[in-house]
Structure formats: structure tokens, C-alpha cells
N, C-alpha and C positions, 0 to 999 in steps of 0.2 A: 657178543658180548659186546666188544667195543662200541660195534655198529651203531647196536641199538642206546648205548651212553652218553654218544658224540649225538646221536642225532635227540637225544633228550636233552642234553646242553644245550644245544643249539637252540630250544624251544620251537621244532617246526611239529612238533605234534598236539592237536588240537586238548589232549587231556593235561597236557604241560601248564597250556595255558589258564584250562579252569579251574585246577588244584592252587595256580596260585594266585587267582585272581586278579591279574593285573593282564591286560590286553591292550593289542597295537593296530588298529581299527584305520586303512586309510579309503577315505570317498573321493572321487572313486577308484577301483584297484585299477583300471589303466585310462594312459591319457596321451595326446600327441603331446610328446616333449619340446615341439617349437613352441605349441600356442595353450597347454593346458596348463593349471593349476590343482593342487593335490593338499585335501585338508588329513591331516593326519591327526589321531587324539588316542593318548597313551594313558587307559582308564584303571584306577584300581579300586577294587570292592574290600575295603578294610575287613569283614566281617571273614574274609575266607583266610588267609595267612598272614599278612602283613596290616596288622593291629593300628601301629601308627607309623604314618608315609613321612619323612622325614625332606626325601629329594627325587628329583625327575628328572632324567636327561635322555632327550631323543637324538640320536646320531645315524648318520650315513657312514653304507662301508663304501671309499673309495678305491679299494685295493684290496686284496687279500690282505684281510685282517688288518688293515689301516681305517682307521674310522675318525669321521671328522665332526664335530657337533655344532649341531641343530638349533637347539633350543634347551634349554636347563632354565628348572627353579627349585630354590631352596626353603624351604619351611621357614617363611619369617620376611621373606621377602617381600619389597613392594611390589614387584612386579616380578612374569618371567622375562629370562635374557634370549633372545636371538642373535644367533652368531652369523648367521650369514643375510648377504645384503636382501632384501626384497621380503623377507621371512618375517612375517609378524606371529607371536605367540601370546595366547592368555594360559592361565594357569591357577587353580585353588588345591587347595590339599584342606582335606576335610579331618574334624573329630575324631580322638580314639575310633576304631574302629566301624568308620566311613566311608565316604567315597571321598577320591580324590582323583585329579586329570592334570595333564598339560596338552595343549593342543596348539596345533600351528598350521597353518598356509602357506604352502611354497609354491609360488609362482614360476613359468617355463625359464626366468631368468637363473633362481637360485637350484636348477636339476631335481626337479621332482620324480623322474624314473630311478628307479636303484634298490638296494636291499635298505632297510631300516633296523636301529631296536630302540626300544627303550629301557633304562636303566632305573628301576624304582629300589629306594632305600629307606630302611626303616627297622623297624623291631616288634616283632611276636606279641602274643596279647601276655607273654611270659617273660617279655624283658629281654629275649634273646638279640641280638644282630641279624638282620635279613638284609638281602639283598635277590630282586627278581629281575633277570633278564628276559625279555621277548622280542620277536621279530615278525617283520612283516615286508612284503616287497608291493613295488608299484614298475606295472608295466607298460611297456611304451604302443601304443595303437598305433599298429602298421596299416590299419585296413581302411575302406572305406568305409563312409556313412553307409548306413542301412544294412550293413552285413548282420545275419544273423547271426552267426557264430562267431563272433568276436567274444565274448564272454565264456564260450565253452573251449577257444583258441587260446588266451589269454589264459586259465585256469591252468590247461595241460604246461605251457611255456612256466606257469609258476612250478609245477613240480618237480619240471626238469632241471631248473637252474637251483629247486631245491637241494635236490640229490646231487647234483654235480658239487654245488658247496660242500655238501652233508660226506662225497666222497675226499672233498680237497681236506675237510679236517680229520677225517680217518686215516691219510699219508699221513698227514703230521703229526698224531698221536700215536702210530703205530710207530713212527721214527724216534720220538722219544722214547718209546718204551724199550725200544733197540738201542738206546744211546745209554739209558739205565743199566738196562742187560753189560752192558760194553763196559761201562765202566767202575761196574760191582768184578766183571773180573779182571780186569786191567787195572784199576784205582785213577785213571784218567780222567782231568778235567775235574776232581774231587779235591784236589792238593795236599790228598794223602798218599803214600806209596800202595803200589798194586799188593802186596803180600800185608801190607799191615791192613787194608779195607776189606780183605778177603777175611781174615782172622777175627773182626769186629764181630760183635753180636750186629744183628737182623736191625734191631731201631738204632743203631748207631749208624749204620751205611744208608737207612733211610732220611736220617737228619743229617747226613752229608753232602746228600742230593737233591733232597725236594725241601722248598721254601715251608716253615709251617702254615698250617692251617688259620682260618679267620678271616678278617676284612682288618687290612691297615697301611699304614703308611711309613716309607723309608727315603729320608733325603736323597737325591741324587746325586751321587759321582761325576766324573767329568767323563767317565768312563760308560756311562747311561747306567739304566737299570738293572739288575741282578738278572744273570742270565734266566731262558727259559728253557734250556735245553734240556734238563730231568726234570722241573719242578712242577710242569704242567700248569703253571701260573701266566697268567696273562696279565703281566703290570702296564697300568696306563700310567705314560709317562708325560703325559700334554698339561699337566698342571705346574701352576706357580704360584707368590706371591711376590708382589713390589712392594719395599716397604719404602716410605718416605722418611729419612733420617734429616737430624736437625740439619735446615739449611737458615736460617734467619742468621743466626749467630758466625761470625767469621772463621771461626777456628770448629771444623769437623770432627769427630772422633771416632769414625767407624774403622775397624782394625778385623785385620784376619791375621791368624798364624801362618809364620811363611811355609812357602812350599803347600799351600792347604790344596786339596781337590775335587772342591765343589765344580759343577757343570758352569759353565761360563757362559753367557758374561754375569758374574756374581755382583759387580758393583758397576756403577755407572754416574755420570752425572748432564744435567741440563740446565747450563749455564750455572745459576748458581744451588740449584736445587741437586741433593744426592740421593741416593738411592742403593739398597742391596736388593740382590735377587736370590730368593730360594725357588730351586725345582722338585720337586715331590715324584717316586713313584708310588703309585696306588694298586693295591689287590683290593679289589671293589667286586671279586665274582667268585675268588675261592679256586680249589685246584679242579680241574673239569673232571677228572674220571670218578674219583675218590675222594674223602677227607685227606689232609696232610698230618705229619706227625703233630703234637703238639708242642710250643713255644716251651724253651729247655729253660730250669730254675736257671737265675744268675744274678745279675745287678746291673740294669739297662732300660733303657725309653725307645719304644717306638712312638708313629705317629696314630691317633685315633681316628678310627673312620666308622663312623654305626655302632660303636660297642668297643669296650676291650676284648680282648682274646682271654681265655681264662688264665687266672693265675695273676694276673696285671691291675694294676689301680689308675684310677683317672686322675688328673690333673692337667694344669694350663700357666701357659706366658704369657700375657699382656703387655702390649707395646704402645706408650704412648707415643706416637708418630708428631710427626713435624704438623705445625698445626697452620700454619699459614697457606698452603696450597690444599692440601689433602690429593696432591699427585700419585696416591697409591692404588693399585689395581691386583685384580687376582686372574686367571684363567681356567677356565673346567675344572678338573675334579683336583681338589687339594684336601687337606686334614679337614676333619672337622672342629671349629671354631667361629671364629666372627669376622667378616673380615670388610670393614666400614671404614670410615677415617680413621680407626684404630686397628691396632688386630690383635685378636686371640687366636692361639693355635693349642689344639689340646692335644693331648700326649697320654699313653698307657706306659706303667713304669712298674718292674718290681725290685724284691731284694731279695727274694727266696734262695739265694744260691751268693757262695764268696766270688767274688771275680777274677780272684787268682785262678780256679780252677776252671779249665778249659769247657766251654761247650761246643757243642755239634751243630754248623748251621753252613750251609751251601758254598761253596769257597770258588767255585769256578768264574767270577768275576768280581771286583772290588764292591766294596757297600760299605754302608755308612749304620750304627746306632750310637743313640744319645748316652753321653757318660749321665753316671750316675751314682748317689753316694760314693762320691771321691776318685774310683779308679776305672778306668777301660776294662769294661768285660773283655777276658782271655778265649779268641775263638780254638778252637783246633784248626791245624792246617795253615791258620793267619797269622799277618804280622799286621800289630795293631798302632795305631800312632793317635797319640791324643792333637785335637786339632781345636780352634774354635773363633766364634765371631763375636764382635765387638758391636751392636746398633746402638749411634748416636740419639739419644731419644730425644726428648721436646726437653728444653731451659728451661722456655718461662711459663708462667702459670701455673708452677707448682706441677711436676711430674709425677704420673700415677703408674707409673709401670707398675704391676705386681705378679703375683701367684696366686694362684686357685688349689688349695692344699698341698699336703706334702711331696707326691708324685710329679714332679718336672725335672726338664732334664738341670743338671747340677750348673752353675752357673752364678749371676747377680744381675740386681733391678738398679733404676737411676742410670741409664748407659746398659741396656741390657747385653748382659754376655750369656752365650749357650756354648757349652762344652761338647766335643762331639768324638765321636772312636772312628777313625777311618780303618777300613779293612783291607789287607792284600797280602797277595801270595810272593 
């Protein structure tokens, strides 16, 4: 059963591609890696499942479970972004229910041979957040010109390599399941005593080991993304935003709480120009084997990706950044929002529980939540520290920092302050 689920999760069964309406097609399937190039097209049929497409991302696996971005397109962008030298990309996102695509040409200098995947995000016709991931292989043609069996040999190599990858994934999943069983028996890695864990309700045990379902982001601490050991969640950790804060004035008021635990570097200067960096842990694929637990009732915020999980409400913060140079940047996967000359980041917040009542979340590694409604949410088995960031936003021309709605992290505007809750054992 685990083997079948792993195959389906990886997208190797043709029926998975057909049911999702997303395909990733290389032309040709095999090339001379020294001289050849490949055209790779990710196509979405909105009439099947992903009714509204918001974004497309093509990546290459450069090591086991290590992916490198090759091209990306976000709905509303002027053009597709190619991240590797020599790669060219075109894209189009159609109307609701229509067809969308991201197509790139990979020359020999950019490594056209290997395993690629396309991640398509958006919503279903019912408005629910959805993500589809499909995989494809491009193989090295190691045969002489005129070989009549090249196609058959390449197809056979594709099947062998695919099953080798599947076997590796199955081994990883079985190891994670064994870790869960061991943790339930001993309490290890949960942050809770073994006897207490064994005496807990089964739902609370699950919540103490497995990150909740849905698609979302968390702010990254200095220790990196939350543990994957028990969660079956493959966190994406390659996204960041560089904020360009007030740099024209002789005084810059950027500020961080003492001993803040953000991933470094979180601040930098380039001559007179001042910058703040935020890094994100994004869960855009969901649990591999099954749905995780729901998010617990409480008072806190997380970052939005393709829709808020059940029980949350959407809001946002808009940063009016330095007007003179607009030297702000973002990379790869970041929360929903707008990342142009200024910044808007979207959040999912809830206030359906008292922050003093501990909730159960995985505690194997430190993590951040955003403070909401005045107090940090308590988490069982974790110590919590209230931290903050102050962004010195634009001083001239009338500052236009703003909130959208009432569901956003605590703080203030006109030099945006954001309140954070850091959890550690």
C-alpha cells in the first residue's frame, strides 16, 4: 500500500497525469548532453481539476530530494522568469477553466538531462486551494546515429530509473513511519515525556508529531525549516524577500528584538542602501501519504499559499519601501502577495481560541508563528518568546503602508512593525 501511494505521490502513473489535467512533456526525450537542447512544456487543462491556475514552476532534481528552479511564472507577471543561464522561458495563464502553460528551452550548457518536475498551483472550480505536481525525465543519448533501438533503450532506462527513485522514496517513507511509531512509544522528539505521550488521546499524539494539512508558509528561524522526520511534509526552503528600507534619510530606524532567532543574514547594507531579509518555509505539496491533522483552534497567524486552511481568515500587510532605487528582490517560492517595487504579503489568521490554552503542534525543531490579538499562542511542550521586526518604510511623498482587513499579524504601520512568536524546547 505504501509503495502504491509513493508512486502516486511522485506522479509516475499515467492516470495521475490524466486525472490532474497537468502534463510535463520534454522534446526530445533523450539528447546528447554535450551538444543537445530540450524543450520542456508544462501544460494545464483547467477543465479537469485546476480550474484557476495561479502559478507554474519547473525544477530539476540535482540530488536526492534537492530541487533547483529552472523557470517560474506567476499569474499577472509581465513574463516568465528563467533562473539558469541560457534557459529561455515563455508562459501564459488562461482564463478560468482554460489552458495554461510554461515552456522552456534548456541548452546543453544548462544541463538538459535529468529528472524535472512541474508544480502548478491554483484553485478548483469550488474555490478550494489545489496543487498538482508532475514529473518527467530527459535521458542522455549514448548511442550512435542511426541506431534503430535508441527509443526502446531510452524508454527502458526511463522505467528503471523511475523505479529506482520510487524505491528510494519508499525507503524514506518507511523510515519516517518507524520514527513515528518509536516516538509514540518513547515520547522522543515530541518535546513531551514518553509516559505523557503514551497516555494522550490519539488525535493529540498525531498533532504533536505531524504538521497540519493544507498549503501554507512559516517564517524560517536560524535552525532552518521544521523537522520533516514525522510530518511527511516536504518543506521548500529556497524562498526569500529582500526589503529595501528607508535609505535616502540619514537615519534608518530598522530594528529587531534582542537575540532574535531569524535565519541570517536578516539585515544588510550596500553603501547607503539598507535591506531586511525574510526567509520562508513553504509547504506547497501537502502530506505525502495522507491528510494531516487540521490546524488547532487558537490565536495566531501563518503565511498564505494558494488559499487559507480551514478555520483561518485572510488579510495582508503592505510595505511602502524605499522609492529612490527600488532594489528589492525575491527568490523562488514565497507566500502569496505582490512583490514589485513595494511589497504585499498575505496571511491566514484565526481567533477561535484563547492564546493561554496550549495547542499541539510538532516540537522536534524551533519554528515561528505570527502574533495575533495581543498575545503569543501557547504550544504544548514548547517555550515561546515574543520577538519583533521594525521596517523603516518610505519617509517622503506620504507613506502608504497599509493593512487589508483585520486578519493580519499584530504590529503597526508607518515604519511597519511585525510581532513574532518564536517556539523552542
